[in-house]
C-alpha positions as CSV (number, residue, x, y, z in Angstrom):
1,M,-27.2,-26.4,-20.6
2,H,-25.4,-24.0,-22.9
3,K,-28.7,-22.4,-24.0
4,K,-29.5,-21.7,-20.3
5,L,-26.0,-20.3,-19.8
6,V,-26.3,-18.1,-22.7
7,S,-29.9,-16.7,-21.8
8,D,-29.0,-16.3,-18.3
9,S,-25.7,-14.5,-19.3
10,L,-27.7,-12.1,-21.5
11,I,-30.1,-11.3,-18.8
12,V,-27.3,-10.5,-16.4
13,S,-25.3,-8.7,-18.9
14,I,-28.2,-6.2,-19.9
15,S,-29.1,-5.6,-16.4
16,T,-25.7,-5.1,-14.8
17,G,-24.5,-3.2,-18.0
18,L,-27.3,-0.7,-17.6
19,A,-26.7,-0.5,-13.9
20,K,-23.2,0.8,-14.7
21,L,-24.3,3.3,-17.4
22,T,-26.4,5.2,-15.1
23,P,-23.5,6.6,-13.0
24,I,-21.8,7.5,-16.2
25,L,-24.8,9.5,-17.3
26,L,-24.8,11.3,-13.9
27,G,-21.0,11.8,-14.4
28,V,-21.4,13.5,-17.8
29,F,-24.2,15.8,-16.4
30,I,-21.8,16.7,-13.5
31,T,-18.7,17.4,-15.6
32,N,-20.9,19.6,-18.0
33,K,-22.8,21.4,-15.3
34,F,-20.1,21.8,-12.6
35,G,-16.7,21.1,-14.2
36,G,-14.0,18.6,-14.0
37,V,-12.9,19.1,-10.2
38,E,-16.5,18.0,-9.1
39,Y,-16.5,15.2,-11.7
40,S,-13.3,13.9,-10.1
41,Q,-14.8,14.2,-6.7
42,F,-17.8,12.3,-7.9
43,V,-15.7,9.5,-9.4
44,S,-13.6,9.3,-6.3
45,F,-16.8,9.0,-4.3
46,L,-17.8,6.0,-6.4
47,L,-14.2,4.5,-6.2
48,L,-14.2,4.8,-2.4
49,S,-17.7,3.3,-2.1
50,N,-16.5,0.5,-4.5
51,L,-13.6,0.0,-2.2
52,V,-15.8,-0.6,0.8
53,I,-18.1,-2.8,-1.2
54,S,-15.1,-4.8,-2.3
55,V,-14.1,-5.5,1.3
56,S,-17.8,-6.5,2.2
57,A,-20.3,-7.5,-0.2
58,L,-17.8,-8.9,-2.9
59,G,-16.4,-11.0,0.0
60,C,-19.8,-12.4,0.8
61,A,-21.3,-12.7,-2.8
62,P,-19.4,-15.7,-4.0
63,Q,-20.2,-17.6,-0.8
64,I,-23.9,-16.8,-1.4
65,L,-23.6,-18.1,-5.1
66,S,-22.2,-21.3,-3.7
67,L,-25.0,-22.0,-1.2
68,K,-26.7,-25.5,-1.5
69,H,-30.4,-25.4,-2.3
70,T,-31.6,-26.6,1.2
71,P,-33.9,-24.9,3.8
72,D,-30.6,-23.7,5.7
73,S,-29.6,-21.6,2.7
74,S,-32.0,-18.9,3.7
75,V,-30.6,-18.7,7.0
76,E,-27.0,-18.7,5.5
77,F,-28.1,-15.7,3.3
78,I,-29.2,-13.8,6.5
79,K,-25.8,-14.5,8.1
80,L,-23.7,-13.5,5.1
81,T,-25.9,-10.3,4.7
82,S,-25.3,-9.5,8.4
83,L,-21.6,-10.1,8.0
84,C,-21.6,-7.6,5.1
85,F,-23.5,-5.0,7.2
86,F,-20.9,-5.5,9.9
87,I,-17.9,-5.1,7.6
88,V,-19.4,-1.9,6.0
89,L,-19.9,-0.5,9.4
90,C,-16.3,-1.2,10.4
91,S,-15.1,0.4,7.1
92,Y,-17.1,3.5,7.9
93,A,-15.6,3.6,11.4
94,I,-12.0,3.5,9.9
95,L,-12.8,6.2,7.3
96,D,-14.4,8.4,10.1
97,L,-11.0,8.6,11.5
98,D,-10.6,11.5,8.9
99,F,-7.4,10.1,7.2
100,K,-5.8,13.0,5.3
101,F,-5.4,10.7,2.3
102,F,-9.2,10.6,1.7
103,Q,-10.2,14.1,3.0
104,E,-8.5,16.0,0.3
105,F,-10.8,14.2,-2.3
106,F,-14.1,14.8,-0.6
107,E,-14.4,18.2,0.7
108,N,-18.0,18.6,-0.3
109,I,-19.4,15.1,0.4
110,P,-20.3,14.1,4.1
111,L,-18.9,10.8,5.0
112,I,-22.2,9.4,6.1
113,Y,-23.2,9.0,2.5
114,F,-20.6,6.7,1.8
115,L,-22.1,4.4,4.4
116,F,-25.5,4.8,2.8
117,H,-24.3,4.2,-0.7
118,S,-22.0,1.2,0.1
119,L,-24.8,-0.5,2.4
120,G,-27.5,0.0,-0.5
121,L,-25.4,-1.1,-3.4
122,G,-23.7,-4.1,-1.3
123,F,-27.2,-5.3,-0.5
124,V,-28.1,-5.0,-4.2
125,Y,-25.0,-7.2,-4.9
126,L,-26.0,-9.8,-2.4
127,C,-29.6,-10.1,-3.4
128,A,-28.7,-10.4,-7.0
129,A,-26.3,-13.2,-6.0
130,R,-29.0,-15.0,-4.0
131,F,-31.5,-14.9,-7.0
132,N,-28.7,-16.2,-9.3
133,N,-27.7,-18.9,-6.8
134,K,-31.3,-20.2,-7.4
135,F,-30.7,-20.0,-11.1
136,N,-33.2,-17.1,-11.2
137,A,-31.5,-14.7,-13.5
138,I,-34.8,-12.7,-13.9
139,G,-35.2,-12.1,-10.2
140,G,-31.5,-10.8,-10.0
141,A,-32.2,-8.5,-13.0
142,K,-35.2,-7.0,-11.2
143,V,-32.9,-6.0,-8.3
144,W,-30.5,-4.3,-10.6
145,F,-33.4,-2.7,-12.5
146,G,-34.6,-1.3,-9.1
147,F,-31.2,0.3,-8.6
148,I,-31.2,1.7,-12.1
149,I,-34.5,3.3,-11.7
150,S,-33.4,4.9,-8.4
151,S,-30.2,6.3,-10.2
152,L,-32.3,7.6,-13.0
153,L,-34.6,9.4,-10.5
154,A,-31.6,10.9,-9.0
155,I,-30.4,12.1,-12.4
156,I,-33.6,13.6,-13.3
157,S,-34.0,15.2,-10.0
158,A,-30.5,16.7,-10.2
159,M,-31.3,18.1,-13.8
160,V,-34.6,19.5,-12.7
161,G,-34.5,20.8,-9.2
162,F,-30.8,20.8,-7.9
163,V,-28.2,23.2,-8.6
164,D,-25.6,22.3,-6.0
165,F,-23.1,19.5,-6.5
166,S,-23.3,18.6,-2.8
167,E,-27.0,17.6,-3.2
168,I,-26.6,15.1,-5.9
169,V,-24.6,12.5,-4.0
170,P,-26.7,12.4,-0.9
171,L,-29.8,11.8,-3.2
172,L,-28.2,9.0,-5.1
173,S,-26.9,7.4,-1.7
174,I,-30.4,7.4,-0.1
175,M,-32.0,6.0,-3.1
176,S,-29.5,3.2,-3.3
177,L,-30.1,2.4,0.4
178,L,-33.8,2.1,0.0
179,V,-33.5,-0.3,-2.9
180,G,-30.8,-2.3,-1.1
181,C,-32.7,-2.6,2.0
182,G,-36.0,-3.3,0.2
183,S,-34.5,-6.2,-1.9
184,V,-33.2,-7.7,1.4
185,L,-36.6,-7.5,3.2
186,Y,-38.3,-9.0,-0.1
187,I,-35.9,-12.1,0.0
188,V,-36.3,-12.5,3.7
189,A,-40.1,-12.3,3.6
190,K,-40.2,-14.7,0.6
191,D,-38.2,-17.2,2.5
192,W,-39.8,-16.7,5.9
193,D,-41.2,-20.1,6.2
194,S,-38.0,-21.8,5.7
195,I,-36.2,-19.5,7.9
196,T,-38.5,-20.0,10.8
197,S,-38.3,-23.8,10.5
198,V,-34.5,-23.8,11.2
199,E,-33.1,-24.3,14.7
200,V,-31.9,-21.0,16.4
201,S,-28.4,-22.6,17.0
202,T,-27.9,-22.7,13.1
203,F,-27.8,-18.9,13.0
204,T,-24.5,-19.0,14.8
205,K,-22.7,-21.9,13.2
206,G,-20.2,-21.5,10.4
207,M,-19.6,-17.7,10.9
208,S,-15.8,-18.3,11.4
209,I,-15.5,-19.8,8.0
210,Y,-17.6,-17.1,6.4
211,F,-15.4,-14.5,8.0
212,K,-12.2,-16.1,6.9
213,N,-13.4,-16.5,3.3
214,S,-14.7,-13.0,3.3
215,L,-11.3,-11.7,4.6
216,F,-9.4,-13.2,1.7
217,M,-12.0,-11.8,-0.8
218,S,-12.0,-8.4,1.1
219,I,-8.1,-8.2,0.7
220,F,-8.6,-9.0,-2.9
221,G,-11.2,-6.3,-3.6
222,F,-9.4,-3.6,-1.4
223,V,-6.2,-4.0,-3.5
224,S,-8.0,-4.3,-6.8
225,V,-9.8,-1.0,-6.3
226,G,-7.0,0.6,-4.3
227,V,-4.6,0.5,-7.2
228,F,-6.9,2.8,-9.1
229,L,-7.6,5.1,-6.1
230,Y,-3.9,5.4,-5.6
231,S,-3.3,6.0,-9.4
232,Q,-5.9,8.8,-9.3
233,R,-4.4,10.4,-6.3
234,L,-1.1,10.6,-8.3
235,I,-2.9,12.2,-11.3
236,V,-4.8,14.6,-9.1
237,S,-1.6,15.6,-7.2
238,S,0.0,16.5,-10.6
239,G,-2.3,19.5,-10.7
240,V,-3.3,19.0,-14.4
241,E,-7.2,19.2,-14.3
242,S,-7.5,17.8,-17.9
243,D,-5.6,14.7,-16.9
244,S,-7.6,14.3,-13.9
245,T,-10.8,14.5,-15.8
246,Q,-9.5,12.1,-18.5
247,F,-8.3,9.5,-15.9
248,S,-11.7,9.8,-14.1
249,M,-13.4,9.1,-17.4
250,F,-11.3,5.9,-18.0
251,I,-12.2,4.7,-14.7
252,Q,-15.9,4.9,-15.4
253,L,-15.3,3.1,-18.8
254,Y,-13.2,0.6,-17.2
255,S,-16.0,-0.2,-14.7
256,V,-18.5,-0.7,-17.5
257,V,-16.2,-3.1,-19.4
258,T,-15.1,-5.2,-16.4
259,F,-18.4,-5.0,-14.4
260,V,-20.6,-7.2,-16.6
261,P,-17.9,-10.1,-16.6
262,T,-17.6,-9.6,-12.8
263,M,-21.3,-10.0,-12.4
264,L,-21.5,-12.9,-14.9
265,G,-19.7,-14.8,-12.2
266,N,-23.3,-15.0,-10.7
267,V,-24.1,-17.2,-13.6
268,V,-20.7,-19.0,-14.1
269,I,-19.5,-19.8,-10.6
270,P,-22.3,-22.0,-9.6
271,R,-21.9,-23.9,-12.9
272,L,-18.1,-24.2,-12.2
273,S,-18.8,-25.8,-8.9
274,N,-20.8,-28.4,-10.8
275,K,-18.1,-28.6,-13.7
276,S,-20.9,-27.9,-16.2
277,V,-19.2,-25.1,-18.3
278,K,-16.2,-25.2,-20.7
279,S,-13.4,-22.7,-19.9
280,W,-12.6,-21.6,-23.4
281,L,-16.4,-20.7,-24.1
282,V,-16.4,-18.3,-21.0
283,Y,-12.9,-16.8,-22.0
284,A,-14.3,-16.2,-25.6
285,V,-17.6,-14.7,-24.3
286,Y,-15.6,-12.3,-21.9
287,F,-13.2,-11.2,-24.7
288,L,-16.0,-10.5,-27.2
289,M,-17.8,-8.7,-24.6
290,A,-14.9,-6.4,-24.0
291,I,-14.4,-5.8,-27.6
292,I,-18.1,-5.0,-28.3
293,V,-18.1,-2.4,-25.7
294,L,-14.8,-0.8,-26.5
295,M,-15.2,-0.7,-30.3
296,P,-17.7,2.3,-30.3
297,V,-15.7,4.1,-27.7
298,N,-12.6,3.8,-29.9
299,F,-14.4,4.7,-33.2
300,F,-15.9,7.6,-31.7
301,Y,-13.3,8.6,-29.1
302,E,-13.2,12.3,-30.3
303,H,-16.9,12.6,-29.5
304,V,-16.4,10.9,-26.1
305,Y,-13.6,13.4,-25.3
306,N,-15.8,16.3,-26.3
307,V,-18.6,15.1,-24.2
308,Y,-16.4,15.4,-21.1
309,G,-14.8,18.7,-22.2
310,I,-11.4,17.2,-22.6
311,S,-8.8,18.3,-25.2
312,I,-7.6,15.4,-27.1
313,G,-4.1,16.7,-27.7
314,V,-1.3,14.8,-29.3
315,G,-1.5,11.6,-27.2
316,G,-5.3,11.3,-27.0
317,Y,-5.8,8.2,-29.1
318,S,-2.7,6.6,-27.6
319,S,-4.3,6.8,-24.2
320,M,-7.5,5.4,-25.3
321,F,-5.5,2.5,-27.0
322,Y,-3.6,1.7,-24.0
323,F,-6.7,2.0,-21.8
324,S,-8.3,-0.6,-24.2
325,V,-5.6,-3.0,-23.8
326,L,-5.9,-2.6,-19.9
327,A,-9.7,-3.1,-20.1
328,I,-9.5,-6.2,-22.3
329,V,-6.9,-8.0,-20.2
330,A,-8.9,-7.2,-17.0
331,C,-12.2,-8.4,-18.7
332,V,-10.7,-11.7,-19.8
333,N,-8.7,-12.2,-16.5
334,S,-12.2,-12.0,-14.7
335,Y,-12.8,-15.6,-15.6
336,S,-9.4,-16.8,-14.1
337,I,-10.3,-14.9,-10.9
338,Q,-13.8,-16.7,-10.9
339,Q,-12.2,-20.1,-11.4
340,A,-10.0,-19.4,-8.3
341,V,-13.0,-18.4,-6.2
342,A,-15.0,-21.4,-7.3
343,K,-12.1,-23.7,-6.3
344,N,-11.5,-21.8,-3.0
345,K,-8.0,-21.2,-4.3
346,F,-7.7,-17.8,-2.4
347,N,-3.8,-18.2,-2.2
348,Y,-3.8,-17.8,-6.0
349,L,-5.6,-14.5,-5.6
350,L,-3.1,-13.3,-3.0
351,L,-0.1,-14.2,-5.4
352,Y,-2.1,-12.4,-8.3
353,L,-2.3,-9.2,-6.1
354,F,1.5,-9.4,-5.2
355,L,2.3,-9.6,-8.9
356,L,-0.2,-6.7,-9.6
357,V,1.3,-4.3,-7.0
358,C,5.0,-5.1,-7.6
359,S,4.5,-4.6,-11.3
360,L,2.7,-1.4,-10.9
361,L,5.1,0.2,-8.5
362,L,8.0,-1.0,-10.7
363,M,6.5,0.6,-13.9
364,L,5.7,3.8,-11.9
365,H,9.4,3.9,-10.8
366,I,10.6,3.5,-14.3
367,F,8.6,6.5,-15.6
368,E,9.8,10.0,-14.4
369,N,6.8,12.0,-15.3
370,V,3.2,11.3,-14.0
371,N,0.6,11.7,-16.5
372,V,-2.4,9.8,-18.0
373,N,-0.3,7.9,-20.5
374,T,2.3,6.7,-17.9
375,I,-0.3,5.6,-15.4
376,I,-2.4,3.8,-18.0
377,I,0.6,2.0,-19.4
378,S,1.8,1.0,-15.9
379,L,-1.6,-0.2,-15.1
380,A,-2.0,-2.2,-18.3
381,T,1.6,-3.8,-17.9
382,S,0.9,-4.8,-14.3
383,Y,-2.4,-6.4,-15.3
384,I,-0.8,-8.4,-18.1
385,V,2.0,-9.8,-15.8
386,S,-0.4,-10.7,-13.0
387,A,-3.2,-12.2,-15.4
388,V,-0.5,-14.4,-17.1
389,G,0.6,-15.5,-13.6
390,L,-2.9,-16.3,-12.4
391,Y,-3.8,-18.1,-15.7
392,S,-0.7,-20.3,-15.3
393,L,-1.6,-21.2,-11.8
394,I,-5.2,-22.1,-12.8
395,K,-3.9,-24.3,-15.8
396,V,-1.3,-26.1,-13.7
397,D,-4.0,-26.8,-11.0
398,K,-6.2,-28.6,-13.6
């Protein structure tokens, strides 16, 4: 059992890790080709897209992971995918109200491409979750590699043919949508026989439960991503372009460190439901994973800063150190979150969010000046407080 867990974890880690590296490569190209302002806009685009995904796909994916292996499961996948589609459309309608909060970030990016990218990447999440629900890690990896190839094509096309920043994001969004929709159609076609054998009434049953669970996960995802979007807005409002570029770089590095453990939930959550995995082993794997990713970044931080055209300054390494603490805590805490999801303890997640937001606002109130260091320290402190609180709840529940 542990060998299967390790092999599946490696497959998921490699595929999802590469999937997060491709936007970073595109970000490096943008910051060197167009400058820090466009790079910050690109990262803000990814953040807002991830915000929409958090309130849609990440609310449905855990429920797909926990589906029982019955003929009805194919229908349940369609229902959850449809729910994700509906939530993304609702999110797009809300954003289309042209809130001033978002408009100042995305002057060069039409809002329709948020819809395309969110739908495409959201479908990729759900399809990968469906394969992993069937203990088919290779199938899930193929879905992610499809997304990777589409992103690489966007990067190559941007380097060779495009000169305008406003043309890069549309290409990336359309490619993501094609991969996501293609993956959904493939799964539906593969399970068509079992789908057609189910009674029509089954398609409408249980939607209220799915919607309620998705609502809890959506709130969690919205706040989790929202704290970074809010923090970036504070940095951008300070008017220091180097700080904005540096914080955007940290956001992308953070997404790499925490993304793989998040996606390892595709492997861990089904096993947690069956109590076939030891907690200490997963905590150790997540911790080591964060260390492995962060070690080269810390050793070669000067080169990393130079790649993005950022002046290191006096507090360069201290910012990197505080960021590393934040990333490690968030990475290890991913398992506590996955345990809460597997046990349907969504009230634990709401308490976790309460501690996170209150701690962050308190720390921001304590610091008078807004800069990269104060924001990172505030985020790291709030993550430590909320992670300890969630871990205590999980331990007591046992």
